[in-house]
N, C-alpha and C positions, 0 to 999 in steps of 0.2 A: 377314851379309846387310845390305845398305844400306837404311836407313830413308828413304823418300820420302813426301811429303805424300799422294800418291795411294795408296800402300800403306796408310798409316794410315787413310785414308778407307775403303778396302776392308775393313780389319779391323773398323772400327766398323760398317759395313754388315752384316758377317757376324754381329756380336754382337747388334745390334738386330733383325736378321731373325728371331731366336729369340723375339721378343716381339710377334708380331702380335696386336693386340687383337681378340678374338672377341666380337661383340655378339649375345647370345642373346635370342630372343623365342619364346614358345610360342604356337601356334595351337590354340585349344581350342573346344569347343562340342558340342552333341548330335550323335549319329550322323545322317549325311545332311544336315547343315546346309551343307556345301560347303567344308570345310576344305582337302581335297586340291585341289579346283578353285581355291580362292583362291591356294594356293601355286603351282600351275602357271601361273595367270594372272599372278601377280607376276613369276615368272621367265621367262615367255614360252616355256616348254618343258614337256614331260611329265616332271617330276621325281619325282612320286609317282603311284601308281595311284588312279584315281577309280572308286568303286563305283556300280553301276547296279541292284543287286538290293536285296532287303529286308534283307540282312545287312550288318553293318559291314565296310568294306573295310580300314581301318587297324587292325591288331591289335596293333601294338607301337609304341614310341617311335621315330620316324624323324627324325634330324637331317639337314638339307640345308645345306651350306656354300656361300656365295655371296660373291664379292669385291665390295666396294662400289667402283664405278667412280670413279677419280680419287683414291682414298684408300688408306691402308694398312690399313683396317679390313676385317673379314670378318663377314658375317652368318651366324649359325647359326639356321636356321629349324627349329623342332622341331614336327613333325606328331605329333599325339597321338590315341590311340583316342577315339572319341566317347563322351560321357556318354550314358546310356541305351543302352549298347552291347549288341549281340546276345548276347555271351557273358560279358562282364566287368562287374561292378557298379561304380558310380561311385567308391566308397571305394577299391576296388582300383586303379582308373585313377589316382586322386589319389596313391596310394602309389607307383605305378610312376613317375609324373612326378617326384616328390620324390627317389626312389631314383636315377633316371637323372641328375638334376642333381648329386646328391652324388658319384656315381661318375665323372662326366665333368668335374667342375669343375677348372680349373687357374687359377693367378693371372692369366693373360692372358685368361680368359673373364669377361665382364661380363654379368650378367643384366639386360637392358634393360626387359623388360616382357612383357605377355600380350595377345594379341588374342583376344577371346572372340566367337565368331560366333553369331548368332541369326537364324533364318529369319523374314523379315518377313511371310510369308504365314500364319504360325500364327494362328489365330483366337482362341486363348485363352492366357493366361499365369496360372498359379495362384500364389498367394502362397508356397506351399510350394516350388514350383520356383524361384521368384525367390530365396527364402531360401537354398536349397541352392547356387545359383550364387554368392551373396555369400560364403557360408561357405567354399566351395572356393577362391575367388580370394584371400580373406584368409589362408587357410592357406598358399597358394603364394607370396604376395608380402608377407605381413605385414599387420597391421591398419592400418598407416599407409602401405601401398604401393599403394593403389588409384589413385594418380595416375600409375602406370605401366601402367594397363590401358586398352585401347581396346575398346569394345563395337561390333562391326560387324554390320550387318544385311544379310542376303544374299537372293538370289533375287527381286530387284525385277523382273527381266525376265519372271517367270512370273505376275505379278499381272494379273488380267483387268480388273476395274472400276477406273476412275480414282479416285484419292483414298483407296483402301483402305490402301495402304502408308503414306501420310502420316499417316492416322488412327492406325494402329498405332504408328508412330514417336512420335507426340505422346503417346500413352498410356505408352509405355516411358519417355520423358523425364520426364513429369510425375508418374508413379505408380510403376511397378515398378523403374525404374533410377535414380530421383531420388536415393536415398541414396548410391549409388555415384558418381553424377555430382557430388554435393555434396562427396564425399571426394576428388575430383580426376579420376575416370575420364572419358574422352571418348567420344562416340558418333559413328560415321561410317557412311555408306552404302557397302557393298561391292558396287559395280556390277560387272558382268561384263566389265571391261576393265583393262588393265595400269596405266593412270594412276590409276584409283580404288584399286587394290590398293596402289600405292606411296604414295598420299596417306595411307593408314592406317599403313603401315610407317614413313613419315617422322614421324608423330606420336610413335611409339616412339623413333626415333633422335634427334629433336630434344629430347625429354624427357631422354633419357640424356645428351646433349651438355650440356644446361643443368646437370644435376646434376654432371657431370664437371668443368664449368667452375669449380665451387666450390674446386677444387684451387688456383686462383689465390691464395686466402687463405693457403695454406700455403707460399707462395713457392717454386714448383717451380724446380729447377736446370737451366739450359741452358748447355752448354759451347760456346765459340766456338773454332774451329780454322781454320787456313789458313796460307798463306805470309806471310812478313814483308811488310808494306805492303798486305795485302789489304783492310784496313779494319776490323779487329776492334775496336780502341779507338774508332774513329769510330762504329761501330754502337752501342756501349755509350753513348757521349755522346748520340747521337740518341734512344736508348730511355729514357735517364734525364736529361732536360734539367734536372731539379732536384737532381741529385746534388751533395752538398757537396764530396765528394772525387772529382774526375773523373779518368778515365784519361788518361795522357799520350799525346798524338798526335804522332807524329814527322813531320818534314818533311825530314829528311836521308836519306842513304843507309843510315845505321845504324839498327838496330832500337831502339825505345825500350821495349819490353816484355821484361824479362829475368826475370820470375817469374810464377807463377800468382796471379791476384788475383780476389776476389769483389766484385761490385757488386750491391746490392739496389735494383732500380729499380721505380718505381710507374707503373702504366698511367695516363697523363694523362687518359684518358677514363673511368676506373673507379677512383674513390678507394677505397683500402683493398685494392686488388689488386696484389700484388707478385710479381716474378720475380727470382731470383738469376742473374745472368749471370756466367760464369766466363771471364775473359780469360786467354789462354795465350800463351807466347812463340811468335813466328812461325817457321815452317820456312824453310829456305834463308836463315838469318840471316847477315848479313855479318860479325857479330862472334862468331859461334858456332863451336865446334869441330866442328860437324856436326849434322845433325838428330837423331842419337842423343842428344845432350845435351838438346835440347828435350823429347824424349820422356821422358828420365829426370826432368826437372823436373815434368812432369805426373804421372808415377808417384809421385814423392816427395810431391807435394801430396795425391794420393789416399790414400797411406799415413798421412798425418798427420791426416786427417779423423777426428773423434771418433766419427762414426756411419758406419762403412763399409757398413752395410746400408741407408743412406739411398738414395732413388731419384734417379737422374739422368733427368730428364724427356726430354731429348733433346740433340742436337748440331747446331749450324749450322756447316757448312763454307763459308768465304768464299773466293771466287775472283775475282781481278782480271780483268775481261773485257777490259781493254786490253792484257793481256800476250799477245804473239804466240806465245810458247813456254811449255812447262811443263818441269819437271825430268824428265830421262831416267828410264826405267824399263825393266826387262827385256822382251824380246819375249814377248808373250802372246797369248791368243786373243780371245775375244768377250765383251764386257761386258754384252751384252743379257740374259744369263741371271741377272743379279743381281736378286733380288726387291726390291720396293719396301719398304724397311725403315721401320717406324714410328719416329717420334722423330728421324729424320735428314733434314736439309734441305741441299741444295747451293745456295748463294746467290751470284749473280754481283754484283760491285760495280764502282764507278767508271765508270758509264755516262756517255758524253759525247754532246753533240748533233752535233758535226761528224763523228764517226766512227760514227754510229748504224748505218748499213747494214752496215759491216764487223763491228761488234760483234754485231749481230743474226745475221749469218752464222755467227760463232763460237758464238753461243748455240745455233743449230740443230744445229751439229756436236756440241756437248756433249749435247744432248737425244737425238741419234741414237746417240751412244756409250753413254749411260746412260738408256735408255728407261724403265727401271723405278725410277729414283731421282727423288724429288720435287725439282723445281727451281723457283726463283723469283728475282726481282731485288730487290736492296736499292737503293732510289732515293735514299738519303742524306737521308731525311726521318723525322720521328717516326712518322708513320702507316705508312710502309713498314716500319720496324723492328718495330712492334707487329703488323703483319700477319704477318710471319714468325714472331714469338714465338707469336701465336695459333694458327698452323698447327701448331707443335710441341705446344702444350698440348692442342689438340683431338684430337691423335692421338699420345699419348705412347708412348715406348718402354719405360718401366718397368724400366730396367736399374739394378742397384745399383752404387754406387761400387766395391765389392769386385770385382764381375764385370768392370767396365771395367779395373780395375787388373790383374787376371789376364790379360785379353786383351792389354793393351798390353805386359805383361811377356813374353808369349810371342813378341813380335817384336823385343824390345830386346836387343841383344848382351850387355848387362850381366847379364841374367837367364837367357839360354839361348844355347847355341852352335849349336843346330839350328833350322832354320826350322820354325815350327809348321805343322801340317797345314792349318790354316785359312789361314795366310798364303800357303802354296804354292798352295792351291786358288784363292784370290782373285787371286793373281798371274796365274794362267792365265785367269781370267775377265775381268780388267780391261783387258787391254792392247792390243787392236788400235789403240786410241787412242795407245799409247806404243811402237809397235813399232820405232821407229828408235833410232839411237844417241844422240849427244850433243846435237845442235843442230837437228835437222829441225823446222820449225814443225808444231805440232799442227793448226793450222787451214789449210785450203786444200790 
């Protein structure tokens, strides 16, 4: 089977698609506080049943999965039975939540926080009740984890007298919930509209993102792939303007990158934040014996790494937008079924001013062909390079070097004589874009 850059890109998409990051947050609170209503308002549909009787409606842990628009992330919203439940005591509910988390957890699932809802119309709040709330939240997110808790107040629309809700909210902030707020918890009003619900959820997501960004200090690894001349070395030079040993940038017809190299670059706007960029030999190399040889170099580098279980944060595939054609590939079907893989970015390079309209037309065709692949432009600047790096780090793929090696070996003739099932499958998915023979332009 012939190795082509697009086949390699499809194989990587298939691998990274197995690592969709799930961001979990739990919605908790007393029976009847409006947890199910909050979730339905957030999603804009009737995802969970809402009770209207004296009995609790939610009797078990109910996870609802929702894609985050424009990202590779998925939210897992966990609806829980209410405390002060009709049939189950609080300690049992707490145990059920912990048990569900243990049984459901996978490496791609990240617990982001808890939304605890409280009815603002309640005229009293005992110290005992407040203490129980704090104890439960600390058990679920740890004594130092209250900064991942949002305390939401509900049923503002049912208040009769003006100023009552504001008075209750002030008492919660200054007395009953002051300790939790001092420990990092936030308090928000859960009004009965979608924007209000998302304002609360975004506090959880933003907090998770900030904590996840500390991975910068561990120098996450990002591999650069693409055809010869697409601009991989230029990308590294722009991302690391202070590099002592810079990559060689070629200006001739021959490729100048003939081995896999690592470059540790520092974010110019964030001292102490590093990323390791991995430069690879370009495909369609004029001096190469074929793209199989380039793939073998990458596999060889992966084999030599001392920590094969180290994580590869992501891959940026660079494509020269000025190219009117791409390498031929077998006749295949529809690429629109490819899911948006986390940690994979398709970046177009070498944009010009005089051919802007033509290049924008090509970009639209690429976006139509790959509607579920994250795409962006590399504008040949430091800021543009770090924008793309930030997009990878904020939505990592979490794939190990060993897993990438295994996936690449499955399509390399040196390691197998048969097409891998994954390769054949993605050949079928990728190729309306490539359905011609040797030289038909992809654009137009």
